[in-house]
C-alpha positions in Angstrom: -9.6 -2.5 17.1 -11.3 -4.4 14.4 -9.8 -6.1 11.4 -6.8 -8.2 10.5 -3.4 -7.6 12.1 -0.6 -8.3 9.7 3.0 -8.9 10.9 5.8 -8.6 8.4 9.5 -8.7 8.6 11.2 -5.6 7.3 13.6 -7.5 5.2 11.2 -8.4 2.5 12.5 -10.0 -0.6 12.1 -7.6 -3.5 12.3 -10.2 -6.3 9.0 -11.1 -8.0 7.7 -14.6 -8.7 8.9 -15.9 -5.3 6.1 -17.6 -3.4 5.2 -15.9 -0.2 6.1 -17.7 3.0 2.7 -18.3 4.7 4.2 -19.5 7.9 3.9 -17.3 11.0 6.8 -15.2 12.1 9.0 -17.0 14.7 8.3 -14.4 17.4 4.5 -14.6 16.9 4.7 -18.4 17.1 6.6 -18.1 20.4 3.8 -16.0 21.9 1.0 -18.3 20.8 2.9 -21.4 22.0 2.8 -20.1 25.5 -0.9 -20.9 25.7 0.0 -24.6 25.8 2.1 -24.3 28.9 0.0 -25.8 31.8 1.8 -24.3 34.9 0.3 -20.8 35.4 3.6 -19.3 36.5 5.6 -21.0 33.7 2.9 -19.8 31.2 3.2 -16.2 32.5 7.0 -16.3 32.3 6.7 -17.7 28.8 4.3 -14.9 27.8 6.6 -12.3 29.5 9.7 -13.5 27.6 8.0 -13.9 24.2 6.0 -10.6 24.3 9.2 -8.7 25.4 11.0 -10.2 22.4 8.2 -9.3 20.0 8.0 -5.8 21.5 11.7 -5.3 21.1 11.6 -6.5 17.5 8.8 -4.1 16.7 10.7 -1.2 18.4 13.8 -1.8 16.3 11.6 -2.4 13.2 12.7 -6.0 12.5 9.0 -6.8 12.8 6.1 -4.5 11.7 2.6 -4.8 13.0 -0.1 -3.1 11.0 -3.9 -3.4 11.2 -6.3 -3.7 8.2 -6.9 0.1 8.1 -3.2 0.8 7.9 -2.8 -1.8 5.2 -5.6 -0.2 3.1 -4.0 3.3 3.6 -0.6 1.9 2.5 -2.1 0.2 -0.6 -3.9 3.4 -1.4 -0.7 5.5 -1.1 1.2 3.1 -3.4 -1.6 2.9 -6.0 -0.1 3.1 -9.4 3.4 2.1 -8.4 4.6 -1.2 -9.8 5.7 -3.5 -6.9 6.7 -7.1 -6.8 3.9 -9.5 -6.0 4.6 -10.4 -2.4 1.0 -10.4 -1.3 2.3 -8.7 1.8 -0.2 -5.9 1.7 -2.9 -8.0 0.1 -3.9 -8.1 -3.5 -3.5 -4.7 -5.2 -6.4 -5.6 -7.6 -8.8 -5.3 -4.7 -8.4 -1.6 -5.0 -9.7 -0.9 -8.5 -9.6 2.9 -8.2 -8.8 5.9 -6.0 -10.5 9.2 -5.6 -8.6 12.3 -4.4 -8.2 16.0 -5.3 -5.8 17.8 -7.6 -3.2 20.1 -6.1 -1.7 21.3 -9.4 -1.5 20.5 -13.1 0.9 21.7 -15.9 1.6 20.8 -19.4 5.1 19.3 -20.2 7.3 19.8 -23.2 5.6 17.0 -25.1 2.1 18.5 -24.6 1.0 16.0 -22.0 -0.3 16.9 -18.6 1.5 16.4 -15.3 -0.7 16.1 -12.2 0.2 16.6 -8.5 -2.4 15.1 -6.2 -3.4 15.9 -2.7 -1.3 13.1 -1.2 1.8 14.2 -3.2 1.6 11.5 -5.9 2.7 12.7 -9.3 1.1 11.3 -12.5 1.9 12.0 -16.1 -0.5 11.7 -19.1 0.8 9.0 -21.5 -1.6 9.3 -24.4 -2.4 12.3 -26.7 -6.1 12.8 -25.8 -7.1 16.4 -25.2 -8.3 17.5 -21.8 -11.0 20.1 -22.8 -11.1 22.2 -19.6 -7.9 23.2 -18.0 -7.6 21.2 -14.7 -7.7 23.4 -11.5 -6.6 22.9 -8.0 -9.1 21.0 -5.9 -10.8 19.3 -8.9 -11.9 15.8 -8.2 -9.5 13.2 -9.6 -10.5 9.5 -10.2 -7.8 7.1 -11.2 -8.9 3.6 -12.3 -7.0 0.5 -13.2 -7.2 -0.2 -16.9 -6.1 -3.0 -19.3 -2.7 -4.5 -19.1 -1.6 -2.7 -15.9 -2.3 0.7 -17.3 -4.4 3.5 -15.5 -7.0 6.0 -16.6 -7.1 9.4 -14.8 -10.2 11.6 -15.0 -10.0 15.1 -13.6 -12.9 17.4 -13.0 -15.4 15.0 -14.4 -13.9 15.0 -17.9 -13.2 11.8 -19.9 -10.1 9.9 -18.6 -6.7 9.9 -20.1 -4.1 7.2 -19.8 -1.6 8.1 -17.1 1.5 6.7 -15.3 2.6 7.3 -11.8 5.9 9.0 -11.5 6.8 8.7 -7.8 
């Protein structure tokens, strides 16, 4: 397995502007400190104890272990959702756009488009630009980050419209 392994406590503070604690999790520190034990049987006992504790914490979801690919997939699935800046899943700005396919599209009461994407994400047009060709299922969708936290959604190769994620 290549890439970074991230370990995060499930009880993540949801308030913005709090600096992220960059210290290692206590359970991970316990595992790594076992390497310093000189006596082989004491080192093995230390590893057995600390790995068992880490495994139990992962099983009851007080600690979550994800690799870099899982982190990327999670960031992608959350694209467009405003989250507090915990830096837990990396910097969201390192994912400037996503590409997917359209499942369905419809016009709402205000004349703006609602889009449902292949991953189940729902987006709504927020400007009054006209989409010339009616979007169809399986059209390619590109959503890019735009100015001031906004997003531009382009469907079927047409010019983009401003859009906001709904779910």
